[in-house]
KOLPA-69539 format. One record per residue (C-alpha): x, y, z; residue in three letters. Coordinates in steps of 0.001 Angstrom, whole numbers, padded with zeros to 6 digits, always signed. Example, Ala and Ser with C-alpha at 12.3 -4.5 7.8 and 13.67 -1.06 7.14 Angstrom:
+012300-004500+007800ALA;+013670-001060+007140SER;
***
This chain:
-010222-028730+078660MET;-008159-028425+075531HIS;-007627-024938+074164ARG;-008900-024448+070590LEU;-006051-023658+068186LYS;-006521-021414+065138GLY;-005185-018416+063229PHE;-004891-015106+064857THR;-006270-011990+063207LEU;-002772-010825+062300ILE;-001987-014157+060638GLU;-005193-013953+058621LEU;-004386-010416+057501LEU;-000861-011428+056490VAL;-002184-014421+054525ALA;-004774-012264+052768MET;-002115-009687+051894ALA;+000150-012393+050424ILE;-002722-013842+048377MET;-003652-010372+047116ALA;-000037-009694+046133LEU;+000196-013035+044276ILE;-003071-012275+042492GLY;-001867-008805+041501LEU;+001430-010126+040157LEU;-000358-012892+038244SER;-002729-010342+036670TRP;+000162-008114+035654GLN;+001934-011047+033991VAL;-001257-012120+032217LEU;-001984-008550+031125SER;+001550-008201+029716THR;+001197-011454+027772VAL;-002185-010412+026361ILE;-000871-006980+025384ARG;+002200-008473+023725ALA;-000030-010844+021772ARG;-002256-007963+020643GLU;+000740-005902+019516LEU;+002167-008904+017696SER;-001154-009386+015900GLY;-001291-005716+014904ILE;+002293-005817+013635HIS;+001609-009003+011671LEU;-001483-007466+010095GLN;+000483-004399+009041ARG;+003167-006576+007472LEU;+000498-008521+005592GLU;-001024-005243+004354ASN;+002409-004088+003215LEU;+003092-007340+001355GLN;-000312-007184-000331ARG;+000216-003550-001356ALA;+003669-004241-002806LEU;+002388-007283-004680GLN;-000455-005243-006208LEU;+001934-002494-007270ILE;+004368-004996-008795ARG;+001583-006758-010698THR;+000098-003539-012040ASP;+003421-002116-013162VAL;+004676-005328-014756ARG;+001491-005546-016829GLN;+001444-001902-017914ALA;+000504-001339-021557VAL;+000785+001650-023867GLN;-002929+002414-024042ARG;-004242+005956-023365PRO;-007767+006416-021983VAL;-010482+009050-022014SER;-011435+010630-018697ASP;-014966+011567-017624SER;-014473+015117-018937MET;-013594+013973-022460GLY;-009856+014517-022108GLY;-007211+011957-023031VAL;-004882+010546-020374LEU;-001432+009140-021082SER;-000817+005380-020843PRO;+001180+006082-017688LEU;+001349+009437-015944GLN;+002239+011091-012677SER;-000514+012193-010318VAL;+000189+015762-009214VAL;-001838+017504-006512GLN;-001067+020870-004927ALA;+002168+021072-006972SER;+003428+017823-005458ALA;+003653+014320-006910VAL;+001229+012126-004974SER;+001076+009008-007100GLY;+000781+007546-010583MET;-001886+006271-012951GLU;-001528+003613-015645LEU;-003290+001172-017929THR;-002622-002495-017294ARG;-003629-005783-018864THR;-004465-009128-017300GLY;-007607-008088-015414MET;-009385-011227-014248MET;-012852-011946-015625ASN;-014203-014966-013683PRO;-017816-014263-014740MET;-016840-014059-018441HIS;-018424-010662-018887GLN;-018220-008799-022175LEU;-015441-006409-021242ARG;-011791-005770-021931SER;-008964-007415-020020ARG;-007410-003959-019728LEU;-007880-001877-016601GLN;-007038+001643-015492ARG;-005510+001913-012018VAL;-004279+004825-009963ARG;-002101+004965-006862TYR;-002708+008078-004816GLU;-001337+009275-001484LEU;-003858+011169+000661ARG;-002141+012518+003718GLY;-000418+009386+005017THR;-002798+006893+003370GLN;-001967+005142+000106LEU;-005044+004309-001991HIS;-005498+002199-005121ARG;-008290+003315-007440LEU;-009442+001107-010299SER;-011917+001505-013140TRP;-013648-001497-014694THR;-013970+000257-018047TYR;-011069+002159-019565LEU;-012835+005122-021156ASP;-014806+006710-018375GLN;-018329+008027-018774ALA;-019392+011197-016905PRO;-020032+010450-013244GLY;-018045+007210-013292THR;-016749+006332-009823GLN;-013728+004065-009339PRO;-013334+001341-006754GLU;-011307+002862-003928ASP;-009104+000524-001864LEU;-007046+001699+001110LEU;-003723-000136+000838LEU;-001508+001345+003544LEU;-001711+003816+006403ASP;+001166+005675+008003GLY;+003065+006289+004748VAL;+005690+009071+004753HIS;+008316+010441+002328ASP;+006500+008965-000685PHE;+008608+009396-003854ARG;+008476+008168-007440LEU;+011081+008331-010203ARG;+010896+007095-013779TYR;+013757+005739-015902LEU;+013572+006917-019510ASP;+015023+005276-022632SER;+018261+007251-022158SER;+018626+005726-018676TYR;+018000+009067-016976GLN;+015742+009370-013955TRP;+012730+011687-014279GLN;+010524+012883-011412VAL;+007504+013401-013696LEU;+005999+011237-016422TRP;+005506+011715-019303PRO;+008755+013634-019446GLU;+008584+017157-020952PRO;+009878+016144-024395MET;+007077+013569-024767ASP;+004258+015947-023823LEU;+004242+017240-027398GLN;+003399+013763-028696LYS;-000060+012268-028909LYS;-000901+010189-025807PRO;-000907+007019-027921ALA;+002690+007739-028955ASP;+003980+008537-025473GLN;+006305+005715-024345PRO;+006310+003887-021058LEU;+009302+004312-018754PRO;+011887+001564-018536MET;+011506+001265-014767ALA;+009972+002981-011755ILE;+011822+003697-008524ASP;+009362+003767-005611LEU;+010374+004701-002068SER;+008486+005484+001118PHE;+008771+005116+004867ARG;+006498+003500+007444THR;+006825+003384+011229GLU;+006911-000428+011240ASP;+009462-001087+008496THR;+011413+002152+008137GLY;+012545+003282+004688GLN;+011620+001035+001762LEU;+012822+001284-001827ARG;+011551-000878-004671ILE;+012694-001028-008292LEU;+009830-001925-010619LEU;+010765-002890-014167VAL;+008150-002372-016878LEU;+007653-004569-019955PRO;+009891-002210-021960ALA;+012742-002945-019569GLY;+012296-006664-019014LEU;+015326-007391-021142GLY;+017586-006295-018306SER;+016126-007715-015097SER;+012992-008260-013079ASN;+011510-005940-010482GLY;+012784-006427-006963ILE;
***
């Protein structure tokens, strides 16, 4: 009689251990690839958000106009002014032209917009109508998260940088007579891109160069 040949128990255990090890290594490689793809997608989305935010800021600033507005309390706001909260500059507010009107509604092409930093989040607020009625609520758009060291400076007609706008000498003028700055220097830092600095040239300063 011929003896039946087969695998011993030890051989089976060794084979199972090798297969388990191969499976574990394959899962680790696959998991690393999936994680890298997820991180790449997150990073790409953040870059897209940054590009969109910078494009919005550039467009708003380049189309700024010297038009004051009335707030919901009946006060008059300057054509462009700093936003100050808790004794710190947290943004800016301005009137811009060129607002799209695809439905051909009976409204102005001017728009009031405000950039405001809340903690580490940069928001863009916009009002459809310039002079605000009591209880008017703006459209609030979150542009960027993770914003640090947010700073604004304004270049006046004497080519001096100011940290507040309107500058003190113009506060005595009527809002309609308060000039726009020549340019705005915006800088902030994010974890993805590090420190960013952008020079935004307003219509009053377009004779020199364009915003970067």
